[in-house]
C-alpha positions as CSV (number, residue, x, y, z in Angstrom):
1,X,0.0,-0.1,-0.1
2,X,1.3,3.8,-1.1
3,X,1.7,5.7,1.9
4,X,1.1,9.0,0.4
5,X,1.8,12.2,-0.5
6,X,-0.3,14.5,1.7
7,X,-0.9,15.0,5.0
8,X,-4.2,14.0,4.7
9,X,-2.9,10.4,3.1
10,X,-0.5,9.9,5.8
11,X,-2.9,10.2,8.5
12,X,-5.0,7.7,6.7
13,X,-2.5,5.5,6.2
14,X,-1.5,5.6,10.2
15,X,-5.3,4.5,11.0
16,X,-5.2,2.1,8.2
17,X,-2.3,0.6,8.6
18,X,-2.2,0.3,12.5
19,X,0.9,2.5,12.6
20,X,1.6,2.8,16.4
21,X,4.5,5.4,16.6
22,X,5.5,8.4,14.3
23,X,9.0,9.1,14.7
24,X,10.4,12.9,13.8
25,X,13.7,13.2,12.3
26,X,16.0,16.4,11.4
27,X,19.4,16.9,10.4
28,X,21.6,18.7,13.2
29,X,24.3,21.3,11.8
30,X,27.1,18.8,11.9
31,X,25.1,16.5,9.8
32,X,23.5,13.6,12.0
33,X,20.3,12.3,12.0
34,X,18.2,13.2,15.4
35,X,14.9,12.2,16.0
36,X,12.2,11.8,18.9
37,X,9.2,9.8,18.6
38,X,5.3,10.4,19.4
39,X,2.2,8.1,19.9
40,X,0.8,7.6,16.3
41,X,-2.7,9.5,17.6
42,X,-0.4,12.8,17.9
43,X,0.1,13.4,13.9
44,X,-2.4,15.1,12.9
45,X,-3.2,16.9,9.5
46,X,-2.6,20.1,12.1
47,X,0.8,19.2,13.3
48,X,2.2,19.1,9.2
49,X,1.0,23.2,9.4
50,X,1.9,24.3,12.8
51,X,4.7,21.7,14.1
52,X,5.7,20.3,17.2
53,X,7.7,21.5,20.1
54,X,11.4,20.4,20.9
55,X,14.1,22.0,23.0
56,X,16.5,23.6,20.5
57,X,19.3,24.1,22.8
58,X,20.6,20.7,23.3
59,X,21.4,20.4,19.5
60,X,24.8,21.3,18.7
61,X,25.5,24.5,17.0
62,X,21.8,25.8,17.3
63,X,20.0,27.6,20.0
64,X,21.1,29.3,23.2
65,X,19.2,28.0,26.6
66,X,17.1,31.3,26.9
67,X,15.8,30.7,23.6
68,X,15.7,26.8,23.2
69,X,12.0,26.8,21.9
70,X,12.1,25.5,18.2
71,X,9.6,23.9,15.8
72,X,9.9,20.7,13.8
73,X,7.1,20.4,10.8
74,X,7.1,17.1,9.1
75,X,7.4,16.8,5.5
76,X,4.4,14.3,4.0
77,X,5.8,13.4,1.2
78,X,9.1,12.0,3.5
79,X,7.3,9.2,5.4
80,X,8.4,5.7,5.4
81,X,7.9,2.7,7.5
82,X,11.3,1.9,9.6
83,X,12.1,-1.6,8.6
84,X,14.0,-2.2,12.2
85,X,12.0,-1.0,14.7
86,X,10.0,-3.5,16.9
87,X,6.4,-1.2,17.2
88,X,5.3,-0.5,13.7
89,X,6.7,3.1,13.3
90,X,6.7,5.6,10.5
91,X,9.3,7.7,10.2
92,X,9.0,11.4,9.0
93,X,11.6,13.8,8.0
94,X,11.2,17.0,9.2
95,X,12.1,21.1,8.6
96,X,13.3,23.0,11.6
97,X,10.8,26.5,12.2
98,X,11.4,29.5,14.1
99,X,8.2,29.2,16.9
100,X,7.8,32.9,17.3
101,X,8.0,33.7,13.4
102,X,7.3,30.5,11.9
103,X,10.1,31.0,9.6
104,X,12.6,28.3,8.2
105,X,15.4,28.1,11.2
106,X,18.8,29.5,8.7
107,X,20.6,26.8,10.6
108,X,18.7,23.7,9.3
109,X,20.9,21.9,6.8
110,X,17.5,20.8,5.0
111,X,16.2,24.8,4.7
112,X,19.9,25.4,3.5
113,X,19.9,22.9,0.8
114,X,16.2,23.6,-0.3
115,X,17.6,27.7,-0.6
116,X,20.2,26.6,-2.7
117,X,18.1,24.5,-5.3
118,X,16.1,27.8,-5.5
119,X,19.2,30.1,-6.0
120,X,20.4,28.1,-8.5
121,X,16.9,27.7,-10.4
122,X,16.6,31.7,-9.8
123,X,19.8,32.6,-11.4
124,X,18.7,30.5,-14.8
125,X,21.4,28.3,-15.0
126,X,19.5,25.3,-14.5
127,X,15.8,24.2,-13.5
128,X,17.2,21.4,-11.2
129,X,20.5,19.9,-9.8
130,X,20.8,16.4,-10.0
131,X,23.5,14.6,-7.6
132,X,24.4,11.2,-7.6
133,X,27.0,10.2,-4.4
134,X,28.4,7.0,-4.5
135,X,28.7,6.1,-1.0
136,X,31.2,3.7,0.2
137,X,31.5,2.2,3.7
138,X,33.4,-0.4,5.7
139,X,32.1,-3.3,7.1
140,X,33.7,-4.5,10.5
141,X,33.6,-7.3,12.9
142,X,35.1,-5.8,15.7
143,X,36.3,-2.0,16.9
144,X,37.8,-1.5,19.9
145,X,39.3,2.3,20.7
146,X,40.1,4.5,23.8
147,X,42.0,7.5,24.8
148,X,42.7,7.7,28.7
149,X,45.4,8.8,31.2
150,X,48.0,6.0,30.0
151,X,47.0,4.6,26.7
152,X,45.4,5.9,23.3
153,X,44.9,3.2,21.0
154,X,42.1,1.9,18.3
155,X,41.9,-1.9,17.1
156,X,39.9,-2.8,13.9
157,X,38.9,-6.1,12.5
158,X,37.3,-7.8,9.9
159,X,36.9,-12.1,9.1
160,X,37.9,-11.0,5.7
161,X,40.7,-8.7,6.3
162,X,44.2,-9.8,4.7
163,X,46.0,-9.6,8.0
164,X,44.0,-12.7,9.3
165,X,45.5,-15.3,7.0
166,X,47.2,-16.6,9.7
167,X,44.7,-16.4,12.6
168,X,43.4,-19.5,14.3
169,X,39.7,-19.4,13.4
170,X,39.4,-23.1,14.1
171,X,39.5,-23.6,11.3
172,X,40.5,-20.6,9.1
173,X,39.4,-21.5,5.5
174,X,42.1,-19.0,4.0
175,X,39.4,-17.0,1.9
176,X,41.1,-13.5,2.5
177,X,40.6,-10.7,0.2
178,X,44.6,-9.1,-0.6
179,X,45.0,-5.9,-0.3
180,X,43.5,-3.9,-3.5
181,X,41.7,-7.0,-4.6
182,X,38.5,-6.3,-3.3
183,X,37.3,-5.1,-6.7
184,X,35.2,-7.5,-6.9
185,X,35.5,-11.5,-6.4
186,X,32.7,-13.7,-5.6
187,X,32.0,-15.6,-2.8
188,X,33.5,-17.0,-0.8
189,X,36.1,-14.3,-0.8
190,X,33.5,-11.7,-1.0
191,X,31.7,-12.7,2.8
192,X,29.5,-9.7,2.8
193,X,27.1,-10.5,-0.4
194,X,24.1,-11.4,1.9
195,X,24.3,-8.3,4.0
196,X,25.1,-5.8,1.2
197,X,21.7,-7.6,-0.8
198,X,19.8,-7.4,2.1
199,X,20.8,-3.6,2.5
200,X,20.0,-3.4,-1.1
201,X,16.6,-4.7,-0.9
202,X,15.9,-2.8,2.5
203,X,16.7,0.7,0.6
204,X,14.1,-0.6,-2.4
205,X,11.3,-1.1,0.1
206,X,11.6,2.5,1.4
207,X,11.5,4.1,-2.1
208,X,15.2,4.5,-2.3
209,X,15.9,3.2,-6.1
210,X,19.4,1.3,-6.4
211,X,21.7,0.7,-9.4
212,X,24.2,-2.1,-8.1
213,X,26.0,-3.3,-5.3
214,X,29.4,-4.9,-4.4
215,X,32.5,-5.4,-2.8
216,X,34.8,-2.5,-3.1
217,X,39.0,-2.3,-3.6
218,X,40.0,-2.5,-0.1
219,X,40.4,-5.9,2.0
220,X,38.4,-5.7,5.5
221,X,35.1,-5.0,4.2
222,X,34.8,-2.1,2.1
223,X,31.7,-2.4,0.2
224,X,29.6,0.4,-2.2
225,X,25.9,0.7,-3.1
226,X,24.6,2.9,-5.6
227,X,21.6,5.0,-5.3
228,X,20.1,6.6,-8.6
229,X,20.4,9.8,-8.7
230,X,18.1,12.9,-7.8
231,X,17.6,16.3,-6.6
232,X,19.9,17.8,-4.1
233,X,17.3,17.6,-1.1
234,X,16.0,14.5,-2.0
235,X,19.3,13.1,-2.3
236,X,20.4,14.4,0.9
237,X,17.7,12.5,2.9
238,X,18.4,9.3,1.1
239,X,21.9,9.3,2.1
240,X,20.5,9.8,5.5
241,X,17.9,6.8,4.8
242,X,21.1,5.0,3.2
243,X,23.2,5.4,6.2
244,X,20.5,4.6,9.0
245,X,19.7,1.8,6.9
246,X,23.6,0.1,6.4
247,X,24.4,0.7,9.8
248,X,21.3,-1.0,11.4
249,X,21.4,-4.0,8.9
250,X,25.0,-4.6,9.9
251,X,24.2,-4.1,13.6
252,X,21.4,-6.9,13.3
253,X,24.0,-9.2,12.1
254,X,26.5,-8.0,14.8
255,X,28.6,-6.4,12.6
256,X,29.5,-2.3,12.4
257,X,29.1,-0.2,9.5
258,X,31.7,3.0,9.2
259,X,31.6,5.7,6.8
260,X,34.5,6.9,7.9
261,X,37.8,7.0,5.5
262,X,39.8,3.9,5.5
263,X,42.7,3.8,8.3
264,X,44.6,1.0,6.7
265,X,48.3,1.8,5.6
266,X,48.1,-0.8,3.0
267,X,44.9,-0.6,1.6
268,X,42.6,2.0,-0.5
269,X,41.7,5.5,0.8
270,X,38.6,6.8,0.7
271,X,36.7,9.5,-0.8
272,X,33.6,11.0,-1.8
273,X,32.3,11.3,-5.7
274,X,29.6,13.5,-6.5
275,X,28.1,14.8,-9.6
276,X,27.2,18.3,-9.2
277,X,24.8,20.3,-11.0
278,X,27.0,21.3,-13.8
279,X,28.1,17.7,-14.0
280,X,31.3,18.1,-12.9
281,X,32.7,15.5,-10.6
282,X,34.2,16.9,-7.3
283,X,36.0,14.6,-4.8
284,X,37.0,15.0,-1.5
285,X,40.0,12.4,-0.3
286,X,40.7,11.1,3.1
287,X,44.1,11.9,3.1
288,X,46.9,13.2,1.1
289,X,48.8,10.7,-1.5
290,X,51.9,11.3,-4.1
291,X,49.4,11.4,-7.1
292,X,46.9,13.9,-5.2
293,X,47.8,16.8,-7.7
294,X,48.0,14.8,-10.4
295,X,45.3,16.7,-13.2
296,X,43.1,13.6,-13.5
297,X,42.2,13.7,-9.6
298,X,41.8,17.4,-8.5
299,X,41.6,18.3,-5.1
300,X,38.5,19.8,-5.1
301,X,36.3,19.6,-2.3
302,X,32.4,17.8,-2.4
303,X,29.6,20.0,-1.2
304,X,26.6,18.1,0.3
305,X,28.0,14.3,0.6
306,X,29.3,13.2,3.7
307,X,29.8,9.8,2.6
308,X,32.8,8.0,1.0
309,X,34.3,6.9,-2.3
310,X,38.0,5.1,-3.3
311,X,40.1,6.4,-5.9
312,X,39.5,4.5,-8.8
313,X,42.4,3.4,-11.5
314,X,42.5,6.0,-14.4
315,X,42.2,2.9,-16.8
316,X,39.3,1.9,-15.0
317,X,35.8,2.5,-17.2
318,X,32.9,4.2,-15.2
319,X,29.4,3.9,-16.2
320,X,27.9,6.9,-17.8
321,X,25.4,9.0,-15.6
322,X,21.7,9.7,-16.8
323,X,21.9,13.5,-15.2
324,X,25.1,14.2,-17.5
325,X,25.6,11.7,-20.0
326,X,29.5,11.8,-18.9
327,X,31.7,9.1,-16.4
328,X,32.5,10.6,-13.1
329,X,35.9,8.6,-13.5
330,X,36.5,10.4,-16.8
331,X,37.9,14.1,-17.7
332,X,35.3,16.6,-18.8
333,X,35.5,17.6,-22.3
């Protein structure tokens, strides 16, 4: 059953499908998803117009304690049924507003993205900006870290990591991906096929079109799931849903997902590739390498994408994007 795109349709869906909880979500200034939940009966058509109050002083970089009152206003066409929570929960992404003036909050990242799209359209350069970030991540089996009075360390482990060829696993079957050879052998070397497929199908179930999923270049569980391009605001919402699905699917299997850059000295670094409104691919690399200044890999910063993407070989072919008709891995003509 379709959830609907209007407040009336959302309220009707809640009643018809016996939704128990409504989870209201928004992005904070540093870029993390925040949320609070209300009983489903509390989400009325009026709430979509007037919003619900919350304490904005506890959100990093937002309000002072003496002006903490803020509003979340649910956006009807962002609603989806959360695929992980025990109680039937409808998640809805919200805009942040000032309770006195009713205006959109200037530090709300979603508002900034909406204004950027409106500005671009106002210039006459384009009608809509399309973005297609390729988000990469690592799936680890164990992460330990600490920083205290007498030590500082991090310990990362993956069952398919090349460094575990000699580990006692009772038995160790030897299927460990060698450094920079993860793109992309079949199972049993690729131990994460089923988890990625579950992530992909879960994303499809919440209306995020997926083009492909595969193991990535690095050993130790580097993966990629490619979303189809979309406008800036929708894609920003989808990236947050993407990270939410990947992390919760991994947790269900006793693993952990990170979108942080690679910390393995002998493996591939991670970067972010995103198709910009003018069709130019911009990249942000996780660390400086000897080839950073090469003309094929400009050291430009990518806006609006907090996920990661590896640096690929210049000779490696890349698929063409529907938005611009050229390959993000190739030079602009």
